[in-house]
C-alpha positions as CSV (number, residue, x, y, z in Angstrom):
1,X,46.6,-4.9,-56.1
2,X,45.8,-8.2,-57.5
3,X,45.1,-10.2,-54.1
4,X,42.6,-7.1,-53.7
5,X,40.9,-7.6,-56.6
6,X,39.1,-11.5,-56.4
7,X,38.2,-10.3,-53.5
8,X,36.0,-7.6,-54.5
9,X,34.4,-9.0,-57.1
10,X,33.4,-12.5,-54.6
11,X,32.4,-9.4,-52.6
12,X,30.6,-7.6,-55.7
13,X,29.0,-11.3,-57.4
14,X,27.4,-12.1,-53.3
15,X,25.6,-8.5,-52.9
16,X,24.0,-8.4,-56.6
17,X,23.4,-12.0,-56.6
18,X,23.4,-15.0,-53.8
19,X,21.8,-11.9,-50.6
20,X,18.9,-11.0,-52.8
21,X,18.1,-14.5,-53.9
22,X,18.7,-15.8,-50.2
23,X,16.1,-12.4,-49.0
24,X,13.4,-13.6,-51.6
25,X,13.2,-17.0,-50.0
26,X,13.2,-16.5,-46.5
27,X,10.7,-14.3,-47.6
28,X,8.9,-17.5,-49.3
29,X,10.1,-19.8,-46.9
30,X,7.8,-17.0,-44.6
31,X,4.5,-17.0,-47.0
32,X,4.5,-20.7,-47.1
33,X,4.4,-20.7,-43.1
34,X,1.5,-18.8,-42.4
35,X,-0.6,-20.4,-45.2
36,X,-4.0,-21.5,-43.6
37,X,-7.9,-22.1,-45.2
38,X,-10.4,-20.2,-46.7
39,X,-6.7,-18.0,-47.7
40,X,-7.2,-17.1,-51.2
41,X,-4.0,-18.2,-53.7
42,X,-1.9,-18.2,-56.4
43,X,0.3,-20.9,-57.9
44,X,3.7,-20.7,-59.2
45,X,1.9,-22.0,-62.3
46,X,-0.7,-19.2,-61.9
47,X,-4.0,-21.5,-60.9
48,X,-5.8,-19.1,-58.3
49,X,-7.6,-21.2,-56.3
50,X,-8.4,-21.0,-52.5
51,X,-7.1,-23.4,-49.8
52,X,-9.8,-26.1,-48.3
53,X,-7.8,-28.3,-46.7
54,X,-4.3,-28.3,-45.2
55,X,-2.3,-32.5,-44.7
56,X,1.8,-32.0,-43.8
57,X,3.7,-30.6,-47.2
58,X,-0.1,-30.5,-49.0
59,X,-2.2,-28.4,-49.6
60,X,-6.0,-28.9,-51.1
61,X,-7.0,-25.7,-53.8
62,X,-10.1,-25.4,-54.6
63,X,-9.9,-23.8,-58.2
64,X,-13.7,-24.2,-59.3
65,X,-17.1,-25.7,-57.3
66,X,-16.3,-29.3,-56.8
67,X,-12.4,-29.0,-58.2
68,X,-9.6,-29.9,-55.8
69,X,-6.4,-30.3,-56.9
70,X,-4.0,-31.3,-54.6
71,X,-0.2,-28.9,-54.3
72,X,2.8,-29.1,-52.6
73,X,3.1,-26.1,-50.2
74,X,6.0,-24.6,-52.4
75,X,4.4,-23.9,-55.4
76,X,2.6,-21.2,-53.7
77,X,3.8,-18.3,-54.8
78,X,1.6,-15.6,-53.4
79,X,-1.3,-14.9,-51.7
80,X,-4.1,-13.2,-53.6
81,X,-6.0,-11.9,-50.5
82,X,-2.8,-9.6,-49.8
83,X,-2.9,-6.0,-49.7
84,X,0.0,-5.3,-52.8
85,X,3.6,-3.7,-51.5
86,X,2.7,0.4,-51.0
87,X,4.6,2.2,-53.7
88,X,3.8,-1.2,-56.0
89,X,1.6,-0.5,-59.8
90,X,0.7,-2.5,-62.7
91,X,3.3,-1.3,-65.2
92,X,6.0,-0.7,-62.8
93,X,6.1,3.3,-62.0
94,X,5.6,5.0,-58.5
95,X,2.2,5.8,-57.1
96,X,3.5,9.0,-56.5
97,X,2.6,12.2,-58.0
98,X,4.2,13.9,-60.6
99,X,5.4,17.7,-60.0
C-alpha cells in the first residue's frame, strides 16, 4: 500500500503545482514573443505605457510624453489592448445571467 501511495502523491503534486505553473510560463513566453511597437502594455510592477522601440531583450516604453523607460521583455505582465477573456469580470464572478 505504501508503494502506491508515494507515486500517487507525487502525481497529485505535479498536477496541482507544477503543471499550472508550466502553463503560465508558456502563456507568458507566447505573450512576450508577439509584442510589437505601438502595443499598450502593463509591466509586472504596474507601470502602463506604449512600446516605442524593441531591441533584442530590451523594450523602450513611453509612459508619458518625452518619458521613455528601458525595460526587459520578461517584465511585461500583459497587453492592455487585448480583449479580456470570455466570462471574466472585475470581481471574479461569471458574466452569465442568474436564473
